[in-house]
Each structure stands twice: as structure tokens, then as C-alpha cells.
N, C-alpha and C positions, 0 to 999 in steps of 0.2 A: 312836662318837662318843654324847654322852650329851644329848638338848635335852628346855629344859620350857617346856610352854605355860600361860600361865594364862588360863581359860575364870570366865564369868558364874558366879555363885554358889561361889567358891572351890574348883573344881573344877581340877585338875591333867592333861595329858598329857604320859607321858614315854616320847618318842622313842629309840631305839638305832639309829644307823647300826653296817652292819656289814660287811665283804667276804663276799663269796660266799662264799668258800674257807673263813672263819669259819662261816659256815651251814652248810654241807656237814659241815664237821667234827663240827656239833652234832646234825647229823640222822645222822650211822653212828655216832655214839655213844650214840644214844638206841635207832635199832635194834641194836646189838648191847647195849644193855643187856638190852634187851627182846624180846631172838631168840638171843641166845645158849646153848646147845643142848649138856647132857653127859647121857648116860645112866648111871642109876643105879649104882654100884661104879668106872667108869673110873678117879675120884680118890677118896683116900680122903687124911683129916686125920690127921697124924700128932700122938705126942704132945707135941709143944711148938709146936703149934698151925701150922704149916707143910700146906700143901696140895699132894702132888705125886698123877701120874700111877701107878696102878697098872701095872706092866711083865708080868705074869702075867693082867691080866684078858683073857680069850677069851669080849667079847660078854654081851649079853644071849641068855638062849632064848629060840625063836618063842614060846612063853606069857609071859612077863615081855616081849618085845618090841609085843607087844601093845598092852600096856594104859601108859593115861598117865601113869600110877604111875609108873615105871620113866625117869620123864626128867626131868632140871631144869634148871634154869635156872645158866651159867655165868658168874657175877657173885658179887661181895659181897650176903650174906645179907641181905634186907631186913623179913623178917616177923620177926611176936612172939612165942615159944612158951611158953605158959603149962608153970609147970616138974614141973606133974603130969602133961604131956605128955612134956617135952621127959631126966623122967628114963625113960621109956619106951623111947625113942629109942636107935637104934645112932651112937654117934658118932663113926665115923670115919666112917661107910657117909651118913650124914645130915643132913648140914650144909649143904646149899643149896639157895632155894627150890624145892618142887617145882612142879610147869607146872599139876597138879592144883587149885591155890592158885592161878592168875592170875583175875584178873576184867577183864571179863566171864566167866561159864565160859561154855564153849564155845569160847573165841576160839581153841584150837587144834584140828585136825582131823589124825586118825594114821589111815592109809589101809594095807593088805597092798599087795603087791606080788606077788604072786608069783613072776611072769617073772623077775622079777631080784632075787627073794629076798632081797627090803629090806622095809624100812617108812617110810612116809614121815610126817615132819608138816607139817604146811602151818599157816602166821599168817593169824586172817582179821583179825588187830588192823593186821598188815604185812604185806597183799599184794605178793608176790615172792621168801617169802622160804619155804625149802624145806630142813629138815633127811631127813639118810638113818641105818640104823643097817641092816646085816646081821646077823642074829643070827649070834651061834658064831661070829661075827669078829669080829675090834680096832677092824671097818671103819669111821668115823662121820664124818659132814661136814654142814654148815651153809652156805649162800648165798644171799646178799639178791639179785635182780634186780630188784627193784621199780621205781615211780615216786619213792620218797622222800616220799610220804605220807603219811602216817596215816589207817585209814582209823576213822571218825567216825562213822557209820552203823553202827557192830554192832551197839548194841544195838538193834537195829532189824530184825535182820539174823537174830539169833539167837531 
């Protein structure tokens, strides 16, 4: 339900009322859009434009798994790529938005977990989101276990 209130000076205030399940669905959608991650090479773009998982993908090497540039957002790409840069890219692998382009810079933390032989990515923007990948295996996953509140103070923390 939407209502409009007129105030002095010609300004108006528009308020929208929504159900809790609508608000929750919107927050989950935003978290998924900003945090869903896939390791580079796990999916490729076919000549007909479809995107499919690579059945023979065996994971990132230990060296590549330790680089933030080896991880991409699992969503429809939003970045604008200059034509010169696009010509240099591998069109079957480099179609996602890389995490290295996220703003603010430094909103992801990458750590190596020696005991579990895995790499963890944590979001400073959405505290509670964790992604893991076990190098040299096809095992990777992400989970969000937070309050549903975006960290609006991140620019002051970095």
C-alpha cells in the first residue's frame, strides 16, 4: 500500500507499506545479488550464450585459490567493459563481475585455512556471509548467517 503526504513548501513524502515476508524476500535477494560467488572456471559461456557448469572442473590451484581475482559474482554482470579490454578477455571464462571490482575496495577478506585445506571469503558488507573453496577439488559453497543488516559503516572501517 502506498500513501502520499503533502507538506509545506510543496514537498511530498511517499510511504510504502509491505508485509514482512516481502521485506525479507527483498533483503535475501539483495544479499544474494551482492554475495553469491563462484570460482573462476567453474562455469563457462557457450557459443550460443548459455552459461553452464563445467563438468570437468577440478577446482582452483592452491596458488589461484589464494587470489581474490579468482572469484566472481554469480549474477548477471553489471560492469561496463571498455572495448579494448573486452578484446583481451577470455570470453568463455571472463563474463562474470570479478570481486576485485567491488566498491568499496577491501570489502572482502580472503583467508587460507590450513587445517581444513580450504580458502574462506568473508564479506564486510554483509557480516555473516562466508564462502569456502577447497583447492584442487570441485567443492565450494557459500552461506549467510547474519542479522539481515548491511554494514553501512564499512567505509569508515577500511
